[in-house]
C-alpha positions as CSV (number, residue, x, y, z in Angstrom):
1,M,23.4,-24.7,-15.8
2,A,21.3,-23.9,-12.7
3,V,21.6,-20.5,-11.1
4,S,23.2,-20.3,-7.6
5,G,23.3,-17.4,-5.2
6,T,22.1,-15.8,-2.0
7,L,18.5,-14.6,-1.3
8,H,18.6,-11.9,1.3
9,T,15.3,-12.1,3.2
10,Y,13.7,-12.8,6.6
11,P,11.7,-15.9,7.5
12,N,8.1,-16.4,6.2
13,N,8.3,-13.5,3.7
14,Y,5.5,-14.3,1.3
15,N,7.4,-12.6,-1.6
16,A,10.5,-14.7,-0.9
17,N,8.3,-17.8,-1.0
18,K,7.6,-17.3,-4.7
19,I,11.3,-17.2,-5.4
20,L,12.1,-20.3,-3.2
21,I,9.3,-22.3,-4.8
22,A,10.6,-21.4,-8.3
23,A,14.1,-22.5,-7.2
24,A,12.7,-25.8,-5.9
25,Y,11.3,-26.5,-9.3
26,S,14.3,-25.4,-11.3
27,G,17.0,-26.8,-9.1
28,A,18.6,-23.4,-8.5
29,Q,20.9,-23.4,-5.5
30,V,19.5,-20.6,-3.5
31,T,20.6,-20.0,0.1
32,T,19.1,-17.7,2.7
33,P,21.4,-16.3,5.4
34,S,20.3,-17.3,8.9
35,D,21.7,-14.1,10.4
36,F,19.7,-11.7,8.2
37,Q,18.0,-8.9,10.3
38,L,15.5,-6.7,8.6
39,G,16.2,-3.1,9.3
40,T,19.8,-3.8,10.2
41,T,21.4,-6.0,7.5
42,N,19.7,-4.1,4.7
43,T,20.8,-0.7,5.9
44,T,24.6,-1.4,5.9
45,D,26.8,0.3,3.4
46,E,27.8,-3.0,1.9
47,Y,24.1,-4.0,1.3
48,L,23.1,-0.6,0.0
49,G,26.1,-0.7,-2.4
50,K,24.5,-3.7,-4.0
51,F,20.8,-2.8,-3.5
52,P,20.5,1.0,-3.2
53,L,16.9,1.0,-2.0
54,G,17.6,-1.5,0.8
55,S,15.0,-3.8,-0.9
56,V,14.0,-7.1,0.6
57,P,14.0,-9.7,-0.8
58,A,17.1,-9.2,-2.9
59,F,19.3,-11.7,-4.7
60,E,23.0,-11.9,-5.6
61,D,24.1,-14.7,-7.8
62,S,27.5,-16.4,-7.8
63,Q,28.7,-14.2,-10.7
64,G,27.8,-11.0,-8.8
65,V,24.5,-10.2,-10.6
66,C,22.2,-8.3,-8.2
67,L,18.4,-8.2,-8.5
68,H,15.9,-6.6,-6.2
69,E,12.3,-7.1,-7.5
70,T,10.5,-10.3,-6.5
71,N,9.1,-11.3,-9.9
72,A,12.4,-10.5,-11.6
73,I,14.3,-12.7,-9.1
74,A,11.8,-15.5,-9.4
75,Y,12.1,-15.3,-13.2
76,Y,15.9,-15.4,-13.0
77,V,16.1,-18.5,-10.8
78,S,13.5,-20.3,-12.9
79,N,14.1,-22.7,-15.8
80,D,12.6,-22.7,-19.3
81,T,9.6,-24.8,-18.2
82,L,8.7,-22.2,-15.5
83,R,9.3,-19.2,-17.9
84,G,7.5,-20.7,-20.9
85,N,8.9,-23.0,-23.6
86,N,7.9,-20.8,-26.6
87,P,7.2,-17.1,-27.2
88,V,3.4,-17.4,-26.7
89,D,3.8,-19.3,-23.4
90,K,6.5,-16.7,-22.2
91,A,4.0,-13.9,-22.9
92,L,1.2,-15.7,-21.1
93,V,3.4,-16.3,-18.0
94,L,4.2,-12.5,-17.9
95,Q,0.5,-11.8,-18.4
96,Y,-0.5,-13.8,-15.3
97,L,2.3,-12.3,-13.2
98,E,0.8,-8.8,-13.9
99,F,-2.7,-10.2,-13.4
100,A,-1.6,-11.5,-10.0
101,D,0.0,-8.3,-8.8
102,K,-2.3,-5.7,-10.4
103,E,-5.7,-7.3,-10.3
104,V,-5.8,-9.9,-7.6
105,L,-3.5,-8.7,-4.8
106,P,-4.8,-5.1,-4.3
107,S,-8.4,-6.2,-3.9
108,A,-7.3,-9.2,-1.8
109,C,-5.5,-6.8,0.6
110,T,-8.5,-4.4,0.8
111,W,-10.8,-7.3,1.7
112,V,-8.6,-9.3,4.0
113,Y,-6.6,-6.6,6.0
114,P,-9.6,-5.5,8.0
115,T,-10.2,-9.1,9.1
116,L,-6.7,-9.1,10.5
117,G,-7.1,-5.7,12.2
118,F,-4.5,-4.2,9.9
119,K,-6.8,-1.4,8.6
120,N,-10.3,-0.1,9.4
121,Y,-13.4,-1.5,7.7
122,N,-14.9,0.5,4.9
123,K,-18.1,-1.1,3.5
124,Q,-17.9,0.6,0.1
125,E,-14.3,-0.4,-0.4
126,T,-14.8,-3.9,0.8
127,E,-17.8,-4.5,-1.4
128,K,-15.9,-3.1,-4.4
129,A,-13.0,-5.4,-3.6
130,Q,-15.3,-8.4,-3.3
131,A,-16.9,-7.6,-6.6
132,H,-13.5,-7.4,-8.3
133,I,-12.3,-10.7,-6.8
134,K,-15.5,-12.4,-8.1
135,K,-14.8,-11.0,-11.5
136,C,-11.2,-12.4,-11.4
137,L,-12.4,-15.7,-10.1
138,N,-15.1,-16.0,-12.8
139,L,-12.4,-15.3,-15.5
140,L,-10.1,-18.0,-14.0
141,N,-12.9,-20.5,-13.4
142,G,-13.8,-20.4,-17.1
143,F,-10.3,-20.6,-18.3
144,L,-9.4,-23.5,-15.9
145,E,-12.4,-25.6,-16.9
146,S,-10.3,-27.5,-19.5
147,R,-6.9,-26.9,-18.0
148,T,-4.9,-28.2,-15.0
149,F,-2.5,-25.2,-15.0
150,L,-2.5,-21.7,-16.3
151,V,0.1,-22.1,-19.0
152,G,0.8,-25.4,-20.7
153,E,0.6,-28.8,-19.1
154,R,3.0,-28.1,-16.2
155,V,3.4,-25.7,-13.3
156,T,4.9,-22.4,-14.4
157,L,5.9,-19.2,-12.7
158,A,2.4,-18.0,-13.4
159,D,0.9,-20.7,-11.1
160,I,3.5,-20.0,-8.4
161,V,3.0,-16.2,-8.2
162,L,-0.8,-16.3,-8.5
163,T,-1.2,-19.1,-5.9
164,C,1.0,-17.2,-3.4
165,N,-1.0,-14.0,-3.9
166,M,-4.3,-15.8,-3.4
167,M,-3.3,-17.6,-0.2
168,M,-4.6,-14.8,2.1
169,L,-8.0,-15.0,0.4
170,Y,-8.3,-18.8,0.8
171,A,-7.0,-18.6,4.4
172,Q,-9.4,-15.7,5.6
173,V,-12.4,-15.1,3.4
174,L,-13.1,-17.6,0.7
175,D,-15.2,-20.0,2.8
176,V,-17.0,-23.1,1.5
177,N,-20.1,-21.2,0.3
178,F,-18.2,-18.4,-1.4
179,R,-15.8,-20.6,-3.3
180,E,-18.5,-23.1,-4.4
181,P,-19.2,-21.5,-7.8
182,Y,-15.5,-21.4,-8.5
183,G,-14.7,-25.2,-8.3
184,N,-12.2,-25.1,-11.1
185,V,-10.1,-22.4,-9.4
186,T,-10.1,-24.2,-6.1
187,R,-9.1,-27.4,-7.8
188,W,-6.2,-25.6,-9.4
189,F,-5.2,-23.9,-6.1
190,T,-5.3,-27.2,-4.2
191,T,-3.3,-28.9,-6.9
192,C,-0.6,-26.2,-6.7
193,I,-0.2,-26.0,-2.9
194,N,0.0,-29.8,-2.7
195,Q,2.9,-30.1,-5.2
196,P,6.1,-31.4,-3.5
197,Q,8.0,-28.2,-4.4
198,F,5.3,-26.0,-2.8
199,K,5.2,-28.1,0.3
200,Q,9.0,-27.9,0.6
201,I,8.6,-24.2,1.2
202,I,5.1,-24.0,2.7
203,P,4.6,-27.4,4.5
204,S,0.9,-26.9,5.5
205,F,-2.0,-24.7,4.5
206,T,-5.6,-24.6,5.7
207,M,-8.5,-23.1,3.9
208,C,-11.0,-21.1,6.0
209,E,-14.3,-22.8,6.9
210,K,-16.0,-19.5,7.9
211,M,-15.5,-16.1,6.2
212,A,-13.6,-13.8,8.5
213,V,-15.1,-10.4,9.3
214,F,-13.7,-7.1,10.5
215,D,-11.7,-7.7,13.7
216,N,-12.5,-4.4,15.6
217,K,-10.8,-5.5,18.8
218,R,-7.6,-6.3,17.0
219,Y,-7.8,-3.1,15.1
220,Q,-8.2,-1.1,18.3
221,E,-5.1,-2.8,19.7
222,L,-3.0,-2.0,16.6
223,H,-4.4,1.6,16.2
224,P,-5.1,3.0,19.7
225,K,-6.5,6.5,19.7
226,K,-4.1,8.5,21.8
227,G,-4.6,11.8,23.4
228,K,-8.4,12.0,23.1
229,E,-10.2,12.8,26.3
230,P,-13.7,11.5,26.8
231,K,-16.5,14.1,26.4
232,P,-17.9,15.4,29.8
233,K,-21.3,14.3,30.6
234,Q,-23.9,17.0,30.1
235,E,-26.1,17.8,33.1
236,K,-29.8,17.1,32.6
237,K,-31.8,20.3,32.6
238,E,-34.6,20.5,35.1
239,T,-38.0,20.9,33.4
240,K,-41.1,22.4,35.0
241,K,-44.1,20.2,35.3
242,E,-46.7,21.2,32.9
243,T,-50.2,21.7,34.3
244,K,-51.8,21.6,30.9
245,K,-50.8,19.6,28.0
246,E,-50.2,21.8,25.0
247,E,-50.5,20.6,21.5
248,K,-47.2,20.6,19.7
249,P,-47.1,22.0,16.2
250,A,-46.2,19.5,13.4
251,P,-42.4,19.6,12.8
252,A,-41.4,21.6,9.7
253,A,-39.8,19.8,6.9
254,E,-36.0,20.0,7.1
255,A,-34.4,22.1,4.4
256,P,-31.7,20.3,2.4
257,K,-28.2,20.9,3.8
258,K,-26.2,23.3,1.9
259,K,-22.7,22.2,0.8
260,V,-20.1,23.9,2.9
261,D,-17.5,25.9,1.2
262,H,-14.4,25.0,3.2
263,F,-12.3,27.6,1.4
264,A,-14.6,30.7,1.5
265,D,-11.9,32.6,3.4
266,V,-9.1,31.7,1.0
267,P,-8.2,34.5,-1.4
268,E,-8.2,34.1,-5.1
269,S,-4.8,32.8,-6.4
270,A,-2.9,32.5,-9.7
271,W,-1.5,29.2,-8.4
272,N,-2.8,26.3,-10.5
273,M,-2.6,23.0,-8.7
274,E,-3.2,20.9,-11.8
275,D,-0.4,22.7,-13.7
276,W,2.0,22.1,-10.7
277,K,1.2,18.4,-10.5
278,R,1.7,18.0,-14.3
279,F,5.0,19.9,-14.2
280,Y,6.2,17.9,-11.1
281,S,5.4,14.5,-12.7
282,N,7.1,15.4,-15.9
283,N,10.3,16.8,-14.4
284,A,10.9,15.0,-11.0
285,K,12.8,12.1,-12.5
286,Y,16.4,11.0,-12.9
287,E,18.4,13.0,-15.4
288,D,18.8,10.1,-17.7
289,E,15.0,9.8,-17.8
290,G,14.6,13.5,-18.8
291,G,14.2,14.8,-15.3
292,D,15.3,18.3,-14.0
293,F,14.8,18.8,-10.3
294,E,16.3,22.3,-10.4
295,A,13.5,23.3,-12.8
296,V,11.0,21.8,-10.3
297,K,12.4,24.0,-7.5
298,T,12.5,27.1,-9.7
299,Y,8.9,26.5,-10.8
300,L,7.7,25.9,-7.2
301,W,9.2,28.8,-5.4
302,E,8.6,31.3,-8.2
303,K,4.9,30.5,-8.5
304,F,4.0,29.3,-5.0
305,D,1.3,31.6,-3.4
306,P,1.8,31.6,0.4
307,A,-1.4,33.6,0.9
308,A,-3.7,30.9,-0.6
309,Y,-1.7,27.7,0.1
310,S,0.5,26.2,2.8
311,W,3.0,23.4,3.3
312,W,2.7,20.8,6.0
313,H,4.8,17.9,7.3
314,A,2.8,14.8,8.2
315,E,3.9,11.8,10.3
316,Y,1.8,8.7,11.1
317,K,1.3,8.5,14.8
318,Y,1.7,4.7,15.1
319,N,4.7,4.1,13.0
320,D,6.2,1.6,15.5
321,E,3.3,-0.7,14.7
322,N,4.2,-0.9,11.0
323,T,6.4,-4.0,11.0
324,T,5.8,-5.3,7.4
325,D,6.8,-3.3,4.3
326,W,4.1,-4.4,1.9
327,M,1.3,-4.0,4.5
328,T,2.5,-0.5,5.3
329,A,2.6,0.4,1.6
330,N,-1.0,-0.9,1.1
331,L,-2.1,1.1,4.2
332,V,-0.8,4.3,2.5
333,D,-2.4,3.4,-0.9
334,G,-5.7,3.0,0.8
335,M,-5.3,6.4,2.4
336,I,-4.5,8.0,-0.9
337,S,-7.5,6.5,-2.6
338,R,-9.9,7.7,0.1
339,L,-8.7,11.3,-0.3
340,E,-10.0,11.4,-3.9
341,G,-12.7,13.9,-2.8
342,C,-10.2,16.6,-2.0
343,R,-7.7,15.8,-4.7
344,K,-8.0,19.1,-6.5
345,H,-7.3,21.1,-3.3
346,C,-4.1,19.5,-2.3
347,F,-0.9,17.7,-3.4
348,G,0.8,15.0,-1.3
349,Q,4.1,13.2,-1.4
350,T,4.1,10.4,1.2
351,L,7.0,8.0,1.7
352,V,7.4,4.7,3.5
353,L,10.8,4.7,5.1
354,E,12.8,2.0,7.0
355,R,13.8,3.1,10.4
356,T,15.5,1.2,13.3
357,Q,15.3,1.8,17.0
358,G,17.9,-0.4,18.7
359,E,17.3,-3.8,17.3
360,K,13.7,-3.2,16.4
361,K,12.9,-2.1,12.8
362,H,9.7,-0.5,11.6
363,Y,8.3,1.3,8.6
364,A,7.6,5.0,9.0
365,V,4.8,6.7,7.0
366,T,5.9,10.3,6.6
367,G,5.5,13.1,4.0
368,V,4.7,16.6,3.0
369,W,1.4,18.1,1.8
370,L,0.6,21.3,-0.1
371,L,-2.9,22.3,1.1
372,K,-5.3,25.0,0.1
373,G,-5.7,27.7,2.8
374,Q,-3.8,28.3,6.0
375,E,-5.5,25.7,8.2
376,N,-5.4,21.9,8.3
377,M,-8.1,21.3,5.6
378,F,-8.4,17.6,6.4
379,Q,-10.0,18.6,9.8
380,K,-12.3,21.1,8.1
381,G,-13.5,18.4,5.7
382,E,-14.2,15.7,8.4
383,D,-17.9,15.4,7.3
384,D,-16.7,14.8,3.7
385,G,-14.4,11.9,4.7
386,W,-11.1,13.9,4.3
387,Y,-10.2,13.2,7.9
388,Y,-10.8,9.5,7.8
389,D,-7.1,8.5,7.7
390,M,-5.5,11.9,8.4
391,E,-6.7,11.9,12.0
392,Y,-3.9,9.3,12.6
393,H,-1.2,11.7,11.4
394,A,0.5,14.5,13.2
395,L,0.6,17.5,11.0
396,R,3.1,20.4,11.5
397,K,2.8,23.6,9.4
398,L,5.9,24.6,7.6
399,D,7.2,28.0,6.6
400,P,9.6,27.2,3.6
401,L,9.8,30.8,2.4
402,N,11.2,32.1,5.7
403,N,12.8,29.0,7.3
404,A,15.7,27.2,5.5
405,E,15.1,23.9,7.3
406,D,11.4,23.8,6.4
407,K,12.4,24.6,2.7
408,E,15.0,21.8,2.7
409,C,12.4,19.5,4.2
410,V,9.9,20.1,1.4
411,E,12.6,19.8,-1.3
412,S,14.0,16.6,0.2
413,Y,10.6,14.8,0.0
414,L,9.9,16.1,-3.5
415,N,13.4,15.1,-4.6
416,H,13.0,11.4,-3.6
417,R,12.0,10.6,-7.2
418,C,15.4,11.7,-8.4
419,G,17.3,9.8,-5.6
420,G,17.7,12.9,-3.5
421,M,16.1,11.8,-0.2
422,K,18.8,12.3,2.4
423,D,19.6,10.1,5.4
424,E,16.7,7.7,4.9
425,T,16.2,4.4,3.1
426,V,13.2,4.9,0.9
427,C,11.0,1.8,0.4
428,S,8.3,3.4,-1.7
429,G,6.7,6.7,-2.6
430,H,3.0,7.5,-2.9
431,E,1.6,10.7,-4.5
432,L,-1.8,12.3,-4.4
433,K,-2.0,13.8,-7.9
């Protein structure tokens, strides 16, 4: 008997498309409410009672079963053909679902987002993403040489999810020349998107003819630099006319730049950042998973050294521009990865939270940071790349040992792992460990 139920989502949600395409194949009766409003509907007590994280998309079947992860919902509304007809095929389907989400999607976002102006262009990151996409395409191209679909002889959930994750690549950057060596992959992709069940959900799709590049104009529109005054023009110094041309000595060879110690003024401390990160990761969990947040608080406030370290609250300056949950989450993941150079000097807990202003919903990037020293170390390490993303955040120094509100602020962010974040709907958490 086919599944029936309600899929809570907004129009053109690419994650919801995977579920709706699967339902089109299986015959599942899936309806989507026309009055769903992201940031409003999914913050009501009734909705949170069924889906505590306020997740979108989310699914409730006719028997009251509630699911909130995209691939799990797609798997639930599928039939045996989509899931795999035998243990081997079932395992292969699950393998390609993970491949699509863990291997293809992150690199696709890193490469494509700058072309849409969603994030700044980073040559090293983009080239790394391109290389990984080529690696994935080579693997798929060889595998699809003798196959029409990924698993078996018919479309499965593996084809549906991977096709949806690759759409941004084919729409923006995989132009004719780039995709030429991967003819088998393009044949498979074209076959999938032209299936009647795909077209029922995504009526039309156009592959790019020319590879899109970084859209700086769009990026500047989405990320305006506020509050920075232009530098005053320097007056030209008057120079005396020389009556006799003097020979200039040959310039001396420049000495190699010495590495700057940003923490020369920070006193020696018994606080061990790696021990703290390890203790926090092992204990900041739900109780049924072996967590003990009271132990986390005891460890932190007994061992914390306020002379050598400081706590800061950070808020992204342009949160009102974050209108899509998964794009915002990827923006934060990119920021975390670019802070690898200062990882041993800091600890960060950054959250993506749903917030509503009137009828408008956005995703707020906010968090707390434990930094070495008493100053904003990100600014001190601007030449080392530490300030690349953090310049777009407003940082406020906290005094948790003397201010009860600041202490509660730190504990609230750290406690989100145990479900203890107050008065906010948490979409996702990101840690710099």
